[in-house]
C-alpha positions as CSV (number, residue, x, y, z in Angstrom):
1,X,0.0,0.0,0.0
2,X,1.0,3.6,-0.6
3,X,2.2,5.3,2.7
4,X,0.0,8.0,4.0
5,X,1.2,11.6,4.4
6,X,1.2,11.0,8.2
7,X,3.4,8.0,7.8
8,X,6.0,9.8,5.7
9,X,6.0,12.8,8.0
10,X,6.5,10.6,11.0
11,X,9.5,9.0,9.3
12,X,10.9,12.4,8.4
13,X,10.6,13.5,12.1
14,X,12.6,10.4,13.1
15,X,15.6,11.6,11.2
16,X,18.2,12.8,13.7
17,X,19.3,16.5,13.7
18,X,22.9,17.5,13.2
19,X,23.7,14.6,10.8
20,X,25.4,15.1,7.4
21,X,23.7,14.1,4.2
22,X,24.8,13.9,0.6
23,X,23.1,16.9,-1.1
24,X,22.1,20.4,-0.1
25,X,19.0,19.6,2.0
26,X,19.5,18.7,5.7
27,X,16.8,16.9,7.7
28,X,16.1,20.0,9.9
29,X,15.2,22.1,7.0
30,X,12.9,19.5,5.5
31,X,11.1,19.1,8.8
32,X,10.6,22.8,9.3
33,X,9.8,23.9,5.7
34,X,6.2,23.0,4.7
35,X,7.0,23.3,1.0
36,X,10.0,20.9,1.1
37,X,8.1,18.5,3.3
38,X,5.2,18.5,0.9
39,X,7.5,17.7,-2.1
40,X,9.2,14.9,-0.2
41,X,5.9,13.3,0.8
42,X,4.6,13.5,-2.8
43,X,7.8,11.9,-4.2
44,X,7.9,9.1,-1.6
45,X,4.2,8.2,-2.3
46,X,4.9,8.2,-6.1
47,X,7.8,5.8,-5.6
48,X,5.5,3.4,-3.7
49,X,3.0,3.7,-6.6
50,X,5.6,2.5,-9.1
51,X,7.8,5.4,-10.1
52,X,11.6,5.1,-10.1
53,X,13.7,6.7,-7.5
54,X,15.2,10.0,-8.6
55,X,18.8,9.3,-9.8
56,X,20.2,11.9,-7.3
57,X,18.8,9.9,-4.4
58,X,21.1,6.9,-5.2
59,X,24.3,8.9,-5.0
60,X,26.5,8.4,-1.9
61,X,29.5,10.6,-1.0
62,X,32.4,8.9,0.7
63,X,34.3,11.0,3.2
64,X,37.7,9.6,4.2
65,X,38.6,10.2,7.9
66,X,42.2,9.8,8.9
67,X,42.6,7.3,11.8
68,X,46.4,7.4,12.5
69,X,49.7,6.7,10.9
70,X,51.1,8.1,7.6
71,X,48.5,10.3,5.8
72,X,49.8,9.2,2.4
73,X,48.8,5.6,3.1
74,X,45.1,4.9,2.1
75,X,44.9,2.1,4.7
76,X,45.1,4.7,7.5
77,X,41.7,6.2,6.5
78,X,38.2,5.1,7.5
79,X,35.5,5.7,4.8
80,X,32.2,7.2,6.0
81,X,29.3,7.2,3.5
82,X,26.9,10.1,3.3
83,X,23.6,9.2,1.5
84,X,20.9,11.6,0.3
85,X,18.0,12.7,2.5
86,X,15.5,11.1,0.0
87,X,17.1,7.6,0.2
88,X,17.3,7.7,3.9
89,X,13.6,8.7,4.1
90,X,12.4,5.9,1.8
91,X,14.6,3.4,3.7
92,X,13.1,4.5,7.0
93,X,9.5,4.2,5.7
94,X,10.3,0.6,4.5
95,X,12.0,-0.3,7.8
96,X,9.1,0.7,9.9
97,X,6.8,-1.3,7.7
98,X,8.8,-4.6,7.7
99,X,10.7,-4.6,11.0
100,X,7.9,-6.3,13.1
101,X,7.3,-9.0,10.6
102,X,11.0,-9.6,10.1
103,X,11.6,-9.8,13.8
104,X,9.1,-12.7,14.0
105,X,10.9,-14.6,11.3
106,X,14.5,-14.1,12.6
107,X,16.1,-16.7,14.9
108,X,16.0,-15.4,18.5
109,X,19.7,-16.2,18.8
110,X,20.4,-13.3,16.5
111,X,20.6,-10.3,18.8
112,X,21.8,-7.6,16.3
113,X,19.7,-4.7,15.0
114,X,16.6,-5.7,16.9
115,X,14.5,-3.4,19.1
116,X,15.1,-4.1,22.8
117,X,18.3,-6.1,22.3
118,X,21.9,-5.1,22.4
119,X,25.4,-6.5,22.8
120,X,25.0,-7.1,26.5
121,X,22.2,-9.7,25.8
122,X,24.5,-11.7,23.6
123,X,27.5,-11.4,26.0
124,X,25.3,-12.4,29.0
125,X,23.9,-15.5,27.2
126,X,27.4,-16.6,26.2
127,X,28.9,-16.1,29.7
128,X,26.1,-18.0,31.3
129,X,26.5,-20.9,28.8
130,X,30.2,-21.1,29.5
131,X,29.5,-20.9,33.3
132,X,27.0,-23.7,33.0
133,X,29.5,-25.9,31.0
134,X,32.1,-25.4,33.7
135,X,29.7,-26.2,36.6
136,X,28.5,-29.4,34.9
137,X,32.0,-30.4,33.7
138,X,30.8,-30.5,30.1
139,X,33.3,-30.2,27.3
140,X,32.5,-27.3,24.8
141,X,34.3,-25.7,21.9
142,X,33.3,-22.2,21.0
143,X,34.3,-21.0,17.5
144,X,34.3,-17.2,17.1
145,X,33.6,-16.4,13.5
146,X,35.0,-13.5,11.6
147,X,34.2,-12.4,8.0
148,X,36.4,-10.4,5.7
149,X,34.7,-7.0,4.9
150,X,31.3,-8.5,5.6
151,X,29.2,-5.4,5.0
152,X,31.0,-4.6,1.7
153,X,30.6,-8.1,0.2
154,X,26.9,-9.0,0.4
155,X,25.6,-10.3,-2.9
156,X,22.7,-8.2,-4.3
157,X,21.1,-10.9,-6.4
158,X,21.0,-13.2,-3.4
159,X,19.7,-10.4,-1.2
160,X,16.7,-9.9,-3.6
161,X,16.0,-13.6,-3.8
162,X,16.0,-14.0,0.0
163,X,13.7,-11.0,0.5
164,X,11.2,-12.5,-1.9
165,X,11.5,-15.9,-0.3
166,X,10.9,-14.5,3.1
167,X,7.6,-13.0,2.0
168,X,8.6,-9.3,1.6
169,X,5.9,-7.4,-0.4
170,X,6.6,-7.1,-4.1
171,X,6.4,-3.3,-4.2
172,X,9.1,-3.1,-1.5
173,X,11.2,-5.7,-3.4
174,X,10.9,-3.5,-6.5
175,X,12.0,-0.4,-4.6
176,X,15.0,-2.3,-3.2
177,X,16.0,-3.5,-6.7
178,X,15.7,0.1,-7.9
179,X,17.7,1.5,-4.9
180,X,20.5,-1.0,-5.3
181,X,20.8,-2.3,-8.9
182,X,19.9,0.8,-10.8
183,X,20.7,3.8,-8.6
184,X,23.6,2.9,-6.2
185,X,26.5,5.1,-7.1
186,X,29.5,6.4,-5.1
187,X,31.9,9.2,-5.4
188,X,34.8,9.9,-3.1
189,X,35.3,13.4,-1.6
190,X,38.9,14.6,-2.0
191,X,38.5,18.0,-0.5
192,X,36.3,21.1,-0.5
193,X,34.1,20.7,-3.6
194,X,36.6,18.2,-5.1
195,X,35.4,14.7,-5.9
196,X,36.9,11.6,-7.6
197,X,35.2,10.1,-10.6
198,X,31.8,8.6,-9.8
199,X,31.5,4.8,-9.9
200,X,28.7,2.2,-9.5
201,X,28.4,0.2,-6.3
202,X,28.0,-3.5,-7.2
203,X,27.9,-5.4,-3.8
204,X,27.5,-4.7,-0.1
205,X,24.9,-2.9,1.8
206,X,24.3,0.9,1.6
207,X,26.2,2.4,4.5
208,X,24.2,5.0,6.3
209,X,20.8,3.7,5.3
210,X,18.4,2.9,8.1
211,X,17.3,-0.3,6.3
212,X,20.8,-1.8,5.7
213,X,21.3,-3.5,9.1
214,X,18.0,-5.3,8.9
215,X,18.6,-6.4,5.3
216,X,22.1,-7.7,6.3
217,X,20.8,-9.8,9.2
218,X,18.0,-11.2,7.1
219,X,20.6,-12.6,4.8
220,X,22.8,-13.8,7.7
221,X,19.7,-15.5,9.3
222,X,18.9,-17.2,6.0
223,X,22.5,-18.6,5.8
224,X,22.4,-19.7,9.4
225,X,19.1,-21.6,8.8
226,X,20.7,-23.5,6.0
227,X,23.7,-24.2,8.2
228,X,21.5,-25.5,11.1
229,X,19.6,-27.7,8.7
230,X,22.8,-29.3,7.5
231,X,24.0,-29.9,11.1
232,X,20.7,-31.7,11.8
233,X,20.8,-33.7,8.6
234,X,24.3,-34.9,9.2
235,X,23.2,-35.8,12.8
236,X,25.7,-33.6,14.6
237,X,22.8,-31.8,16.2
238,X,19.4,-33.1,17.2
239,X,16.2,-31.2,16.2
240,X,15.8,-30.1,19.8
241,X,19.3,-28.7,19.8
242,X,18.6,-26.8,16.6
243,X,15.6,-25.0,18.1
244,X,15.9,-21.4,19.2
245,X,16.1,-22.2,22.9
246,X,19.4,-24.2,22.6
247,X,22.6,-22.2,22.4
248,X,24.3,-24.0,19.6
249,X,25.0,-20.7,17.9
250,X,24.8,-17.1,18.9
251,X,25.1,-13.9,16.9
252,X,25.2,-10.2,16.9
253,X,24.9,-9.1,13.2
254,X,28.0,-10.8,11.7
255,X,29.8,-11.6,15.1
256,X,28.8,-15.3,15.3
257,X,29.7,-18.0,17.8
258,X,29.3,-21.7,17.1
259,X,29.2,-24.2,20.0
260,X,30.5,-27.7,19.4
261,X,31.0,-30.8,21.6
262,X,34.1,-32.2,19.9
263,X,36.8,-31.3,17.4
264,X,35.2,-33.2,14.5
265,X,31.9,-31.4,15.0
266,X,33.6,-28.0,15.3
267,X,35.6,-28.6,12.1
268,X,32.6,-29.8,10.2
269,X,30.5,-26.9,11.5
270,X,33.1,-24.4,10.5
271,X,33.2,-25.7,6.9
272,X,29.4,-25.8,6.5
273,X,29.0,-22.3,8.0
274,X,31.7,-21.0,5.6
275,X,29.9,-22.6,2.6
276,X,26.4,-21.3,3.6
277,X,27.7,-17.7,4.2
278,X,29.7,-17.7,1.0
279,X,26.5,-18.2,-0.9
280,X,25.3,-14.8,0.3
281,X,28.6,-13.2,-0.4
282,X,30.3,-13.5,3.0
283,X,33.9,-14.8,3.0
284,X,35.3,-16.4,6.2
285,X,38.4,-14.7,7.6
286,X,40.4,-17.7,8.9
287,X,43.2,-15.7,10.4
288,X,40.8,-13.8,12.7
289,X,38.5,-16.7,13.4
290,X,39.4,-18.2,16.9
291,X,38.6,-21.3,18.9
292,X,38.2,-21.4,22.7
293,X,37.9,-24.8,24.5
294,X,36.1,-25.2,27.8
295,X,36.9,-28.3,29.9
296,X,39.1,-29.8,27.1
297,X,39.9,-33.5,27.3
298,X,43.6,-34.3,27.6
299,X,45.0,-35.2,24.2
300,X,48.4,-36.3,25.5
301,X,49.4,-39.7,26.8
302,X,52.2,-40.9,29.0
303,X,54.9,-42.8,27.1
304,X,58.0,-44.3,28.8
305,X,59.8,-44.2,25.5
306,X,59.6,-40.4,25.6
307,X,62.1,-40.5,28.4
308,X,64.9,-41.5,26.1
309,X,65.0,-40.3,22.5
310,X,67.7,-40.6,19.8
311,X,67.7,-37.6,17.6
312,X,69.9,-36.4,14.7
313,X,71.9,-33.2,14.8
314,X,72.7,-31.9,11.3
315,X,71.6,-35.3,10.0
316,X,74.9,-36.8,11.2
317,X,75.7,-37.3,14.8
318,X,73.5,-39.2,17.2
319,X,72.7,-37.9,20.6
320,X,71.0,-39.5,23.6
321,X,68.9,-37.0,25.5
322,X,67.1,-37.4,28.8
323,X,63.6,-35.9,28.6
324,X,60.8,-36.2,31.1
325,X,57.7,-35.5,29.0
326,X,54.7,-36.9,27.2
327,X,54.3,-38.2,23.7
328,X,52.4,-36.0,21.3
329,X,53.1,-38.0,18.2
330,X,49.6,-38.2,16.9
331,X,49.0,-34.5,17.6
332,X,52.1,-33.2,15.9
333,X,52.9,-35.7,13.2
334,X,51.3,-33.8,10.3
335,X,53.2,-30.6,11.3
336,X,56.5,-32.4,11.7
337,X,56.2,-33.9,8.2
338,X,56.5,-30.5,6.8
339,X,60.1,-30.2,8.0
340,X,62.8,-30.3,5.3
341,X,64.4,-33.7,4.5
342,X,67.5,-32.9,6.6
343,X,65.4,-32.5,9.7
344,X,63.4,-35.8,9.3
345,X,63.3,-38.8,11.5
346,X,66.5,-40.6,12.6
347,X,66.4,-44.4,13.0
348,X,62.7,-44.5,12.5
349,X,61.8,-41.8,15.0
350,X,58.6,-40.1,14.0
351,X,59.3,-36.3,14.2
352,X,56.8,-34.5,16.3
353,X,58.6,-31.4,17.7
354,X,61.5,-29.2,16.9
355,X,64.9,-29.3,18.7
356,X,66.9,-26.1,18.5
357,X,70.6,-26.7,19.0
358,X,72.4,-23.6,20.0
359,X,76.0,-24.1,18.7
360,X,78.3,-21.1,18.9
361,X,80.3,-22.4,16.0
362,X,77.6,-23.3,13.5
363,X,74.7,-21.2,14.8
364,X,71.2,-22.6,15.3
365,X,70.3,-25.9,13.8
366,X,66.8,-27.4,13.8
367,X,66.1,-31.2,14.1
368,X,63.0,-33.2,15.0
369,X,62.0,-34.6,18.4
370,X,59.2,-34.6,20.9
371,X,57.6,-32.2,23.4
372,X,59.1,-28.8,24.3
373,X,61.4,-27.3,27.0
374,X,65.0,-28.0,27.8
375,X,66.8,-31.3,27.5
376,X,70.3,-32.4,28.5
377,X,72.5,-34.6,26.4
378,X,74.8,-37.4,27.7
379,X,77.7,-35.0,27.5
380,X,75.9,-32.4,29.7
381,X,75.1,-30.1,26.8
382,X,71.7,-28.2,26.9
383,X,69.3,-28.5,24.0
384,X,66.2,-26.3,23.7
385,X,63.1,-28.1,22.3
386,X,60.3,-26.1,20.7
387,X,56.8,-27.1,19.6
388,X,56.2,-27.1,15.9
389,X,53.3,-24.7,16.2
390,X,50.3,-27.1,16.5
391,X,48.4,-26.8,19.7
392,X,45.4,-28.5,21.3
393,X,42.0,-28.3,19.5
394,X,43.3,-26.6,16.4
395,X,40.8,-26.6,13.5
396,X,41.4,-26.3,9.9
397,X,39.5,-24.3,7.2
398,X,40.7,-24.1,3.6
399,X,44.0,-25.7,4.7
400,X,44.6,-22.9,7.2
401,X,44.7,-23.4,10.9
402,X,42.2,-21.7,13.3
403,X,44.1,-20.5,16.3
404,X,43.1,-21.8,19.8
405,X,42.9,-19.1,22.4
406,X,42.3,-19.1,26.2
407,X,40.1,-16.1,26.0
408,X,38.4,-13.9,23.3
409,X,37.1,-10.3,23.2
410,X,33.5,-10.8,22.0
411,X,31.6,-7.6,21.4
412,X,34.0,-5.6,23.4
413,X,34.0,-7.9,26.4
414,X,36.8,-10.4,27.3
415,X,35.3,-13.9,27.5
416,X,37.4,-16.4,29.3
417,X,37.4,-20.2,29.4
418,X,36.2,-20.3,33.0
419,X,33.3,-18.0,32.3
420,X,34.4,-15.4,34.8
421,X,34.9,-11.7,34.1
422,X,37.7,-11.0,36.6
423,X,40.2,-10.2,33.8
424,X,37.7,-8.1,31.9
425,X,36.8,-6.1,35.0
426,X,40.5,-5.5,35.8
427,X,41.2,-4.5,32.2
428,X,38.3,-2.0,32.2
429,X,39.3,-0.5,35.6
430,X,42.8,-0.1,34.3
431,X,41.6,1.8,31.2
432,X,39.3,4.0,33.2
433,X,42.1,4.8,35.7
434,X,44.3,5.8,32.8
435,X,41.7,8.2,31.5
436,X,41.3,9.8,34.9
437,X,45.1,10.3,35.2
438,X,45.2,11.8,31.7
439,X,42.6,14.4,32.8
440,X,44.4,15.5,35.9
441,X,44.8,19.1,34.7
442,X,41.0,19.3,34.3
443,X,40.2,17.9,37.7
444,X,42.6,20.4,39.3
445,X,41.3,23.4,37.3
446,X,39.1,25.3,39.8
447,X,37.7,27.5,37.1
448,X,35.7,24.6,35.7
449,X,32.3,24.0,37.4
450,X,31.9,20.7,39.3
451,X,28.9,19.5,37.1
452,X,31.1,19.7,34.0
453,X,33.8,17.6,35.7
454,X,31.2,15.1,36.8
455,X,29.8,14.9,33.2
456,X,33.3,14.3,31.8
457,X,33.9,11.6,34.4
458,X,30.7,9.8,33.6
459,X,31.2,10.1,29.8
460,X,34.9,9.3,29.5
461,X,35.7,7.0,32.5
462,X,32.6,5.5,34.1
463,X,31.1,4.5,30.8
464,X,34.2,2.4,30.0
465,X,34.0,0.6,33.4
466,X,30.3,-0.1,33.1
467,X,30.1,-1.2,29.5
468,X,28.1,-4.5,29.3
469,X,28.3,-4.6,33.1
470,X,24.8,-6.2,33.2
471,X,26.4,-9.3,31.7
472,X,28.8,-9.8,34.6
């Protein structure tokens, strides 16, 4: 249906004051000028009747804000998109029409961009689940997912298909296609009234649009439903575990956590999740994806033979070393096989770790052995043993290793294996104390009123300490 005049005016009044837009008309002027308001209302209603969006409404201006470092390096700038008042108004009208229906369709484990939910709800649920696993002695592996440039890589054709499949009205789907496929253009601001050549945007959501966050999580939710269906079909999860009430996964927009019970399940889940998300245009960033184990089972075994090993130094001399350790052969064999031929096994010894021989004459020489630490040869010489890099519970994705960590900063809060927040509280208190010390000249300045100092303290120091404090 075509929006009423009251509906468009209500959306116009929702636009925040003091915000920059692409184009000459700010929101404050449109709200207070009856003529401009009437023109905008008429244009929005015509668009819902079937007219195309004005080409000027699809133009976004990218302002480059310098973060730090060398100003000549483009990597040291953060792009901020300014869209037109018209596009923002149409997006807000659509958002208010579909957000209630979309919220009912979305999985309750997705906490992002939904009214009444914030990061503290996701952090609280994750901390309570880790705490429960520790109390009951259950083993759990939490995989923290990271995507490479997630908001800039969303596929538009897939977005349109998902919107239709989810039951979005056809007139809204048409406006979205017009807004993205035909109208989306970008130009970079180089200076005062100076712009780079305009180019067409081909993927990713429209930064600055009120509708973009919801469209993004609709696509992520669709991918997660395909992922969950696969986990049930392959019998890693039961149908009860796949329901909303079970925390087998948790998300805040693109910050996802997958919970598994064993390494095989975690590795399979990671591969299936990457495949499902790749379909909508999201690419897994393996280097920033992390694994955290709670109550891990011991993966080492005692081996009397590990007390006495014969290893090769420079592939020539044999050495007997005394070593009190455990055998990690199965855990480390694959990594050890990547050693160069000169560092391979000696007398049938399967290489599992790295020995570093500190020889003043020849320098440092690497050979294969087991465990890590310091060992003493039969001649009394010291040999330093180093692990080859593989640790417990390491997953693989695309032939890359996923790092295992004892804690992870999720949505700004340090989440530890034991489920406590002692480290996080100490970290935040340290940051807040540092801020207070930096502002000592202000606290000592008697010309400043006390209420201003109190406001600065609340804004700059206390807010840091109490961020997500409800989750503790």
